[in-house]
C-alpha positions as CSV (number, residue, x, y, z in Angstrom):
1,M,14.9,71.6,-51.5
2,I,11.3,70.6,-51.6
3,S,10.3,67.0,-51.0
4,K,6.7,66.0,-50.9
5,D,5.0,62.5,-50.9
6,Y,1.7,62.2,-52.6
7,H,0.9,58.6,-51.9
8,G,-2.8,58.2,-50.8
9,I,-3.8,61.7,-52.0
10,R,-6.5,62.3,-54.6
11,V,-5.2,63.6,-58.0
12,G,-7.1,66.9,-57.8
13,D,-5.8,67.6,-54.3
14,A,-2.3,66.7,-55.4
15,L,-2.5,69.0,-58.4
16,D,-3.8,71.9,-56.2
17,D,-0.9,71.4,-53.9
18,L,1.6,71.3,-56.8
19,N,0.2,74.5,-58.2
20,R,0.4,76.2,-54.8
21,I,4.0,75.2,-54.4
22,I,4.9,76.5,-57.9
23,G,3.1,79.7,-57.2
24,E,4.9,80.3,-53.8
25,V,8.3,79.6,-55.3
26,R,7.7,81.9,-58.2
27,L,6.2,84.7,-56.1
28,S,9.3,84.6,-53.9
29,R,11.5,84.9,-56.9
30,R,13.8,82.0,-55.8
31,T,14.8,78.8,-57.5
32,E,14.0,75.5,-55.8
33,Y,14.9,71.9,-56.6
34,A,11.9,69.7,-55.9
35,E,11.3,66.0,-55.6
36,F,7.7,64.9,-55.8
37,I,7.1,61.3,-54.7
38,T,4.1,60.1,-56.8
39,G,4.6,56.4,-57.5
40,Y,3.7,55.1,-60.9
41,G,0.0,56.0,-61.3
42,L,-2.3,58.9,-62.4
43,I,-0.6,61.5,-60.2
44,R,2.7,61.0,-61.9
45,E,1.1,61.5,-65.3
46,A,-0.9,64.5,-64.2
47,F,2.2,66.1,-62.6
48,H,4.2,65.8,-65.8
49,V,1.5,67.5,-67.9
50,N,1.0,70.2,-65.3
51,L,4.7,70.9,-64.8
52,R,5.3,71.2,-68.6
53,A,2.3,73.5,-68.8
54,H,4.1,75.8,-66.3
55,G,7.2,75.8,-68.6
56,L,9.2,73.4,-66.4
57,T,11.2,70.3,-67.4
58,P,10.3,67.4,-65.1
59,T,12.4,64.2,-65.1
60,Y,12.5,61.1,-63.0
61,K,14.9,60.5,-60.1
62,L,17.7,58.2,-61.2
63,G,17.0,54.7,-59.9
64,N,13.4,55.5,-58.9
65,E,11.0,56.6,-61.6
66,G,8.2,57.0,-59.0
67,V,9.8,60.3,-58.0
68,I,9.6,63.4,-60.3
69,V,12.5,65.9,-60.0
70,V,12.3,69.4,-61.3
71,T,13.9,72.8,-60.7
72,I,11.2,75.4,-60.2
73,E,12.1,79.0,-61.2
């Protein structure tokens, strides 16, 4: 499982890190469940757009919509 907190990180840096994580998981040909702690601001919105662009289906953690959950394949 991947868990990463993006509070206090700039949007561009957060997106770069997200793309790196997706690339590493896909290159290793494994499946990973991930929780990205974004809060409710711009990073959350940018992550949803980016994850969908990668063909993934992000949702919110039950009880805490400041956390994006996704299975990376």
